[in-house]
N, C-alpha and C positions, 0 to 999 in steps of 0.2 A: 512772295507777296501774300498777305493774309486777308481773306475776304469773308464777310458774313452776308449771306442772303437772308434778308428779312421778309417774312411772308406771313399770311394768316391762313394759308391753304397750301397743302402739299400732299403727296401720296403718303398715307399712314401705314400701309402694308403693301406687300407685293401684289400688283394687279389692281390697286386702288385707282379709280378714275378721277378722284378729286385732284384737279390741277396736275395731271400726270406729267405735264411738261416740266414741272419744277424738279423732278428727279433727273430728267435728262440735262437740265441746266446745271444742277449741282455736280453730277458726274462729269459733265463737259468741262466745268471749271477745273476740277481736279486733273483731268486729262491734259488740260492746257497749262498745268504747272502751278495752279493757284491752290494754296491751303485754304480749304473751304469749310465753313460752318453754316448751318441753316437754323435760324431761330424762328420758331413757330408756336402758336398756342397748343397746349396739351389737349389731347383728345383720347378718350377711352379706347378708340379703335387702333391706336398705334401698336405696331408689332415690329420685332427685329426684321431687318431685310439686308441680307448679305450683298445685295446688288448696289446698295448705297455706298459710294466711295467717299462721301462727305460725312461730316459729323452733325447729327441732328440734336438740337437742344430745345426742349419744350418748356413752356411756362404756364402756370395757372394764373388767371386774372380775376376769378370770382369763385365763391363757394356757395352752395354745393356744386358739384361737377355738372349737374343737369342744367345749370344756368349758363354754362359756356356754350353759347349758341352762335357765336360769330365764326365765320369761315367754313371751310369744308363744304361749300355749295349750299350753305344754310342761311346766308345773309340777306339775299335780295328776293323781292317779289317780281317775277317776270323780268329780272335784270334791270328794273327801273327804279325801285325804291327799297330802302332797308326795311326789314320786318321790324315790328314794334319791339320785340324782345331783344333783337340785335342792337337797336338804337339805345335801349335802356342800359345795356351792359358795355356799350362802346367806350365810355369814359374809363372804365376799369381796365379794358384791354389796352388803351393808350397809356395809362399810368404804369401798369405792370410791364407793358412792352418797353417803355422807356427805361425802367429800372433794370430789367433783365438784359436789354441791349447794352446799356452802359456797363454793366458788370462783365458781360462777355467781351466787349471791346477792350476794356482795361486789362482783363485777365489774359487774353490771347494776343494782345498788341495788334489789333486789327488795323489794316491800312485803308480798306474800302468797305463802306456799307452800301450794299446793293439792295434797295428797298423796292419790292414788287407791289404794285398798286400804290399810287401816290397818296391816296387816302384809304386807310389810316397810316400805312407803314412809312410812306414818305415823310409824313409829319413826325412820326416817332423817330425816324432816322435823323431828321433835321435837328430835333432837340439834342440828341446825343452827339451829333456832328458838331453842333455849336459848343457843347461842353468839352469835347475831347480834341477837336481840331481834325478829326478824321474826314476823309473824302466821302461825300455822299453822292451816289448815282442812283436816282429813282428810275424805275422802269414802268411804262404805262401799258397795261394789258387791254384796257377798254372802258369797262363800266365805271372805273374809278374817276375817269375824266368826266363822264356824264354826271356822276354824283356831285362832283365839284361845280359843274355848270348849273345844277338844279337846286343847290342848297347853299346859302350864303356862308354858313359856318364851314362846310366842307370846302367851299371855294377859298376861304381864307387859309385853311390848313394846306390846301394845295399850293397856294402862293408862297406860304412860309417854306414849304419843302422845295419849291422851284427856286426860290431866292437863295436858299442855303446850298443847293446842289451845285456841284462843279460841272456835271454833265447830266443829261437826261436821255435815256433810251426809250424807244417806242416801237411796237410792232407794226405801226402804221403812220406814215407821214401826216395823214389827216388828223389823227389823235394829237400829234404834236402841234398842229395848227390850232386845234381846239384848245389845248392848254395855253398856247401863246396868246390866244384871245382873252384868257383869264389873267394875263399879266406875266407869264413866263418869258424869259429871254429866248427868242428863237435860235440864237447862236449856240445855245447849250444843247439843243435837241438833235439827236441823230437816230435814224431808223436802224434797229437791229431786231429781226423777227425771232420768234421762238422756233427752235429747230425740231428735228425728229431723231429718235434713237433707232438707227438702222440695224441694231442688233435685236431690237424688239419688234419692229415693223419692217417686213421684208417680203419679197415675192416667195410664195410657197403655196402648194396645192394641198397641204396637209389639212384635213378636216373640211375642205371646201364642199365636196359632194354631200357630206352629211349635213352641213349647215344649210345648203340650198334646199335639200330635201325637207329639213325641219321647217323652213320658211314656206314650203309649198311651191318652190320655183323649179321648173323642169330644166334639164340640161340645155334645151334649145331656146330657152327664154333669156332675154338680156336684162341684166339687173343694174338699175340706177341706184346708187347708194348715197345717202346723206346722213351725217352724224353731227349731233349737237343738242344742246338743251332746247326743249320745245318752248321757245320764247319768241316774241314778235320780231326781234332784230335779226334772227336767223333767216327770216324770209321763206320759211317752209310753205306757207300758204300759196306763194306764187309758183313754187315747184309743183305743188298739187294741181293748181289751176292750169299748169302747162301740160299735164299728162293727157288730157283728151286729144290735143293736137299731136302729141308724140304717138299715141296709140293709133291715130289715123294712118300714120306713115309706117309705124313699127308695131304691129298688133301684139308681138311677143314681149314687149317691154314691161318690166315690173319696177316699181319704185319702192325702196325700203328706207324708211326714216328711223334711225336709231337714236334713242334718247327719251328723256321724260321732262316734264315741266308744266308750268302754269297754263300753257296754251293747248294742252292735249285735247281737252273736250272740244275746243273750237276747231281744231284740225280734224278730229274724228267726224264732227258734224259736216265739215266741208267735203270730206271723202264721201259721206253718205249722200249729200246733196248732189254731187257730181256723178253719183253711181259708179264709184271707182273702187268699191270694196275688194274686188279681185285683182286690182292693178296697183293699189297703194297700200302698203303695210306699215303699221306703226307698232313694232314688237316691244318697244320700251327700252329699258336700260340694258347695256351689255358690258361685260367685264373687259379688262384689257386683253386677256387671251382671246376672248370672243371677237373683239374688235379686229385683231390681226387676221382672223379667219374671214371676217365679213369684208374687209378691204379686198382680200384676194378672191372672194366669191363674186365680186361685182365686176362689171365691164366699164363703168364710168362713175365719177363722183361729182355731186352737184351741191353747191351751197350758195344760193342766190340771196345773200344777206342784204339788209336794208338799214337805213337810218330810220328808226321807228317813229311813231307819231309824237313821242315825248322827246325825241332828239337823240336817243341812244344809238350808237353806231357799232356795227360789227364789221370790222375791216381787216381782219387777218385771223384765220383759224388754224390752230395746230392740226385739226383733223384733215384739212385740205392738204397740208404738206405731208402728213402721214399717208394719205391716199396716193400722193405722188411717189412715195417711197416703195410702193408695191408695183408701180408702173401703170397707174390709171390716168387716163385723160381727165382733166378737172375743169369744172365750170364754177365761176363766181361772178359777183357783180363787179362792174368796172369802177372800183374804188382804188385809191393810191396804194393801200397796203396789199391788196390782192395782185395788183400789177407788178409787185416785186417778184412774185413767184410764178405768175402765169404769163407766158409769152403768147399773146393772143394769136391763135391759129397754129401755134407750134407745139404746145403741150396741152392745150385746152382753149377755152374761150371766156372772154370777159363780156358779160351781157348787161343790158340796160336794167336799171333798178326798177323793181315792181312791174316787170314786163313779161307776163307768161308767154306771149308770142315769141319774143326774142329768146327766152329760155328754151322753148320747145324747138325752135330752129337749131339752136346750138346743140341740144341733146341729140337730135336726129343726125346731125353731122358727125358728132362724136361717136355715135353707135354704128356708123357706116364703115366703109373700107379703110379710112385713115386711122381707125381706132388704135391699132398696134403702133403705128408711127408716132402718134401723139403720146401714147403711154411710155414709149421708150425715151422720149425727150423728157417727160416728167421724171423718170428714174434717173436719167443722167444729171438733171439739174439738182436733185437732192444729193446725189453723191459728190458733186463738185462744189455745191454752194450752201446747202441747207441742212446737212447733217449736224448733229450737236458739236462734234469736233470743229467744224468750220465756223459755227456760230460762236462757240466759246472762245475761239481764237480772236474773233472781232472784239469781244468783251475784254480779253486780256490785253490786246493792243490799246484799247481805249484807256483801261486802267493804267497801263504803263506810261502812256502819253501824259496823263494827268499827274502821275507821280513824278515823272521827269520834269514837268513844268513847275512842280512845287518844290523841287530839291532845295532851292535857295530861299524859299519863303518860310519865314519863322512861323511856328505854330502860335495860335492866339494865346494871349496872356492868361485866359481863363482855363487853359488846357488842364484837364485832370487825368490825362491818359496814364501817366506813370505815378499817380498819387496812390 
């Protein structure tokens, strides 16, 4: 079976943090027996990467190159709205995305278009699917659904994609419900989360002592790690607000929040206000190789995400599953997506939204005597359910069911696939 992954963000070089999970997805598809291409906008940062087992095809959508500002974590402000420059060039990305996807589908006899982010890629895929008769399966990571909810044009594009789609996957059942509220058929929607590359993220003490020393964390101190963009929906302010209560019970606790974003100044001001300068660290961005060491340097992982004031939801993070892959107990908000990977009280805890007290209680428990037991359960869940081979197999089975159901269905008369 021939599959194209349509995206506007993916790792451009080895160790790139931009949608690093897309590399695991592509390699997972290949390992599952799917011939896989990835179509994505061109970017000057692209470099050869022998670890890619799929074929990357890039396209330009506007000239000069400096005007290509969509994707690669450059599109949104605080994950809530598109930047002005991105909005202005979006029509060109859609137009050239359609042309390049159509050419790829025809040339390589693609069977399935797997479009990540229903806006804009689901819409691009819907147009080409209508022309060629190929199966369209959009995937919902999160902010794309929020954009569709908040903008009538994007909402229309999402409905076009949902109507043309044979199936829709999502990393959170709640995101599926949000899309259904816009008019998508709930029967088409199935949860398949993003997985973790266990060859890249795994238990290891290599570099851990050096990294902890660089952060100023002593061997006897307990490290709480959080990873993600510094945006409201990640809920980092509630993690910071939980730290005074944690420190009352565990004075040796340190909280390290890795990432950067529009909320940095606000979070730094909160740390100062609560006088937590020695207990809460915001070191900024980390590379993929550093992330592997940071996970192993920590004792627990926390990501108390929220539905922010604008309605944007964070309900499944690759970082949390990666933390599980090194054997960490994990904490997240009690949302449907996180409940897929967290067995409450078994490998971590699901806490109340925007509740520093509940977060603190869970962290104190996770840092206690059951820490090792909780972490071992996390590691077992990743190996049996959430590694990329396991996730890619779910996709393959879905694609095969769709193709089997369509065996006797004639392609649309408009089909240009073999023209």
